[in-house]
C-alpha positions in Angstrom: 46.3 64.4 -19.1 42.8 63.1 -17.8 41.1 60.4 -20.0 37.3 60.9 -20.5 34.9 58.3 -20.8 31.7 58.4 -22.8 28.6 58.6 -20.0 26.2 57.2 -22.8 28.4 54.2 -23.2 28.9 53.5 -19.4 25.0 53.7 -18.9 24.0 51.3 -21.9 26.3 48.7 -20.9 26.4 48.3 -17.0 28.5 45.5 -15.4 26.8 42.2 -15.3 27.0 40.5 -12.1 27.7 36.6 -11.7 24.5 35.8 -10.2 22.3 37.3 -13.1 24.2 34.8 -15.2 22.6 32.0 -13.6 19.9 30.0 -15.8 17.5 30.0 -13.1 17.3 33.7 -12.9 17.1 34.0 -16.6 13.7 31.9 -16.4 10.1 33.1 -16.5 7.8 32.6 -13.6 5.9 29.8 -15.6 9.3 28.1 -16.4 10.4 28.1 -12.7 6.8 26.7 -11.8 7.6 23.9 -14.2 11.1 23.3 -13.1 9.4 23.0 -9.3 6.7 20.6 -10.4 9.4 18.3 -12.1 11.4 18.5 -8.6 8.5 17.7 -6.6 7.4 14.8 -8.5 11.0 13.5 -9.0 11.0 11.4 -5.8 7.7 9.5 -6.6 8.8 9.1 -10.2 12.2 7.5 -8.9 10.3 5.2 -6.5 7.9 4.3 -9.2 10.5 3.6 -11.9 12.5 1.5 -9.3 9.6 -0.5 -7.5 7.1 -0.7 -10.5 8.7 -0.3 -14.0 11.8 -2.0 -13.2 10.2 -5.1 -11.8 7.5 -5.3 -14.6 10.5 -5.0 -17.1 12.3 -7.8 -15.2 9.0 -10.1 -15.6 8.6 -9.6 -19.1 12.3 -10.4 -19.7 12.0 -13.5 -17.5 9.0 -14.9 -19.6 11.0 -15.1 -22.7 14.1 -17.0 -21.1 15.0 -19.9 -19.4 16.5 -18.4 -16.3 19.3 -20.1 -14.2 20.6 -18.2 -11.5 23.9 -20.1 -11.3 24.0 -21.0 -14.8 23.4 -20.0 -18.5 20.1 -18.1 -19.2 18.8 -19.2 -22.6 16.7 -17.1 -24.9 13.4 -19.2 -25.5 11.0 -16.7 -27.1 7.4 -17.9 -26.3 8.0 -21.1 -25.2 7.2 -20.1 -21.7 3.8 -19.1 -22.7 3.3 -22.2 -24.8 4.1 -24.5 -21.7 1.8 -22.5 -19.7 -1.1 -22.7 -22.0 -0.2 -26.5 -22.5 0.3 -27.6 -19.0 -2.8 -29.3 -17.4 -2.1 -27.8 -14.0 -2.3 -24.5 -15.5 -5.3 -24.9 -17.3 -6.9 -26.2 -14.0 -5.5 -23.2 -12.1 -7.1 -20.9 -14.8 -10.4 -22.6 -14.4 -10.4 -22.6 -10.9 -9.6 -18.8 -10.6 -12.6 -17.9 -12.6 -14.7 -20.5 -11.0 -13.8 -18.9 -7.7 -14.5 -15.2 -8.9 -17.8 -16.4 -10.2 -19.1 -17.9 -7.0 -17.4 -14.8 -4.8 -18.2 -11.6 -6.8 -22.2 -12.0 -7.5 -22.7 -13.3 -4.1 -20.5 -10.9 -2.3 -21.6 -7.9 -4.3 -25.5 -8.7 -3.7 -25.2 -9.4 0.1 -23.0 -6.3 0.3 -25.8 -4.0 -1.4 -28.6 -5.6 0.9 -26.7 -5.1 4.0 -26.0 -1.4 2.9 -29.4 -1.0 2.2 -30.5 -2.1 5.5 -28.0 -0.1 7.4 -29.0 3.0 5.7 -32.6 2.3 6.2 -32.0 3.0 10.1 -32.9 6.2 11.4 -30.4 6.8 14.0 -27.1 8.1 12.7 -25.4 6.4 15.8 -26.6 2.8 14.8 -25.7 3.5 11.2 -22.2 4.2 12.3 -22.1 1.5 14.6 -22.9 -1.1 11.9 -20.6 0.2 9.4 -17.9 0.0 11.6 -18.8 -3.6 12.7 -18.8 -4.7 8.8 -15.7 -2.9 8.2 -13.6 -4.0 11.1 -12.9 -7.7 9.8 -11.5 -5.9 6.6 -8.5 -4.5 8.7 -7.4 -7.8 10.1 -4.6 -9.3 7.9 -5.7 -12.1 5.4 -3.1 -14.4 6.8 -4.9 -13.9 10.2 -8.5 -14.4 8.8 -7.4 -17.5 7.0 -5.7 -19.2 10.2 -9.0 -18.5 12.1 -11.0 -20.1 9.3 -8.8 -23.2 9.5 -10.6 -23.8 12.8 -14.0 -23.2 11.4 -13.3 -25.7 8.5 -11.3 -28.4 10.8 -12.9 -31.8 10.5 -12.6 -32.7 13.9 -13.0 -29.6 16.2 -14.4 -27.1 13.7 -17.2 -24.7 14.2 -19.2 -25.9 11.1 -19.0 -29.5 11.8 -19.9 -29.0 15.5 -23.0 -27.1 14.3 -24.0 -29.9 11.9 -23.6 -32.3 14.8 -26.1 -30.5 16.8 -28.8 -31.4 14.1 -27.4 -35.0 13.6 -25.6 -34.4 10.4 -22.4 -36.2 9.6 -19.2 -34.2 9.4 -17.8 -32.7 6.3 -14.2 -32.6 5.2 -14.8 -29.1 3.9 -11.1 -28.4 2.9 -10.3 -32.2 1.9 -13.0 -32.9 -0.2 -12.5 -32.0 -4.0 -16.2 -31.0 -4.1 -16.3 -28.8 -1.1 -12.7 -27.2 -0.9 -13.1 -24.4 -3.4 -16.7 -23.5 -2.6 -15.8 -23.2 1.1 -12.7 -20.7 0.2 -15.4 -18.8 -1.9 -17.7 -19.0 1.3 -15.1 -17.7 3.4 -14.4 -14.8 0.9 -18.1 -13.9 0.7 -18.3 -13.7 4.7 -15.4 -12.0 5.5 -14.3 -9.5 2.9 -17.8 -7.6 2.3 -16.6 -4.7 4.8 -15.4 -2.1 2.1 -18.0 -2.9 -0.2 -20.6 -2.2 2.4 -19.2 1.2 3.2 -18.9 2.2 -0.5 -22.6 1.3 -0.8 -23.4 2.9 2.1 -21.8 6.2 0.8 -23.6 6.0 -2.4 -27.0 5.3 -1.1 -26.7 8.3 1.2 -25.9 10.5 -1.7 -29.1 9.7 -3.4 -31.8 12.4 -2.9 -34.7 11.1 -0.5 -37.0 13.2 -2.7 -36.8 10.6 -5.2 -38.0 7.9 -2.7 -40.8 10.3 -1.7 -41.9 10.7 -5.5 -41.9 6.7 -5.8 -44.0 6.5 -2.7 -46.4 8.8 -4.0 -46.7 7.0 -7.2 -47.4 3.7 -5.0 -44.2 1.9 -5.3 -43.5 -0.7 -2.7 -40.0 -1.0 -0.9 -38.4 -3.4 -3.5 -39.8 -1.4 -6.3 -38.3 2.0 -5.2 -34.9 0.3 -4.9 -35.2 -1.3 -8.3 -36.5 1.7 -10.1 -34.2 4.5 -8.1 -31.4 2.9 -6.2 -29.9 0.6 -8.7 -30.1 3.1 -11.6 -28.4 5.8 -9.6 -26.0 3.3 -7.7 -24.4 2.0 -11.2 -21.1 3.7 -10.8 -20.7 2.3 -7.2 -21.6 -1.2 -8.4 -19.0 -1.0 -11.4 -16.2 0.0 -9.0 -17.2 -2.7 -6.4 -17.5 -5.5 -9.2 -14.2 -4.5 -10.9 -12.2 -4.5 -7.8 -13.6 -7.6 -6.4 -13.1 -9.5 -9.7 -9.5 -8.5 -9.6 -9.0 -9.6 -6.1 -10.8 -13.0 -6.7 -8.7 -13.6 -9.8 -5.4 -12.9 -7.9 -6.5 -15.1 -4.6 -3.4 -16.5 -2.9 -3.3 -16.3 0.7 -6.3 -18.4 1.5 -4.9 -21.2 -1.0 -1.5 -21.1 0.6 -2.7 -21.2 4.3 -5.7 -23.6 4.1 -5.1 -26.2 1.0 -1.9 -25.7 -0.7 -3.8 -26.1 -3.9 -5.3 -29.6 -2.9 -6.9 -31.9 -2.8 -5.8 -32.8 -6.4 -5.3 -29.4 -7.6 -9.0 -28.5 -6.9 -7.9 -25.3 -5.2 -5.1 -24.5 -7.6 -5.5 -20.8 -8.4 -3.1 -18.9 -10.8 -1.8 -17.0 -7.9 -0.8 -20.2 -6.2 0.4 -21.8 -9.6 2.8 -19.0 -10.1 4.0 -19.5 -6.4 4.4 -23.1 -6.9 6.4 -22.7 -10.1 8.9 -20.0 -8.9 9.4 -21.7 -5.4 9.2 -25.4 -5.6 10.2 -25.9 -9.3 12.6 -22.9 -10.0 10.9 -22.1 -13.4 11.0 -18.4 -13.0 10.1 -18.0 -16.9 7.1 -20.1 -16.6 6.0 -18.3 -13.6 6.7 -14.9 -15.1 4.7 -15.8 -18.3 1.7 -17.3 -16.1 1.8 -13.8 -14.2 1.6 -11.9 -17.4 -1.2 -14.0 -18.9 -3.3 -13.4 -15.5 -2.5 -9.7 -16.3 -3.6 -9.7 -19.8 -7.0 -11.9 -18.8 -7.9 -9.3 -16.0 -7.2 -6.2 -18.2 -9.5 -7.9 -20.8 -11.9 -8.8 -18.4 -12.2 -5.3 -16.8 -12.3 -3.6 -20.2 -15.4 -6.0 -21.0 -16.8 -4.7 -17.6 -16.5 -1.3 -18.4 -18.0 -1.6 -21.9 -21.0 -3.5 -20.4 -21.6 -0.8 -17.7 -21.0 2.2 -19.8 -24.3 1.8 -21.6 -25.9 2.5 -18.2 -23.3 4.3 -16.0 -23.2 8.1 -16.0 -19.7 9.0 -14.7 
């Protein structure tokens, strides 16, 4: 006897293949796009977690403990921060860092802006490109190499500066060995050798200002400096904000010139926070103190940046 099957039941419940049971095939197109997005950013997130989040977490942990790699690590809470605040050398380092930034940032910004204005005023695009590349090239050189070159410039016996002074019958100066000239010498080195990026940024911003505004100012009888005071500076404030903030962050974290040229001397006159952290960790083995100093520097730079943004937000149109 032949067994009959209901055709309606066979149509309504077709056999389901194993491939259609996969979760990927049951997703909508928008859900698949989200999954692909997570997969594409996963390598970067893993890199960010390992090389950024994890080190910062370790620094925060070290700032609250007395760490001994071959002994017992003790929890000391905020004692490391108290030690940093009360240490005369740490106080001197913080004062030197802000004094260095105060010497470098305004001077470097003004010189970079004036240089960019002169470069943009050239009629020939070839000359503009040549001078932009000329001023930018020193920024490509390693900071270590720049510091080594400037060691021969500041040398007391065979330095270029003292040789120039001898030509006009002046006594040589111990630029890096005098407590009054060591830190200003480092600041002067930074002003002369680190303006390339700022000049390029200012040149790009200046070229984006419509020339019709300068023509209108000329019709109203504005002279050269009046044009730039009334037209250039108001329209250049976003670029100024970026250059000032980045330059301030770099100046507060200065380390390489101090390490190569002065090692914090003489008499801690060039001891900056960056070199103080290195000194505490390498020479004294105080990882907790070094971590606390680094976090205090981070808090200070973030606070200083917030103040700058709030100050410039009154005149900057983003």
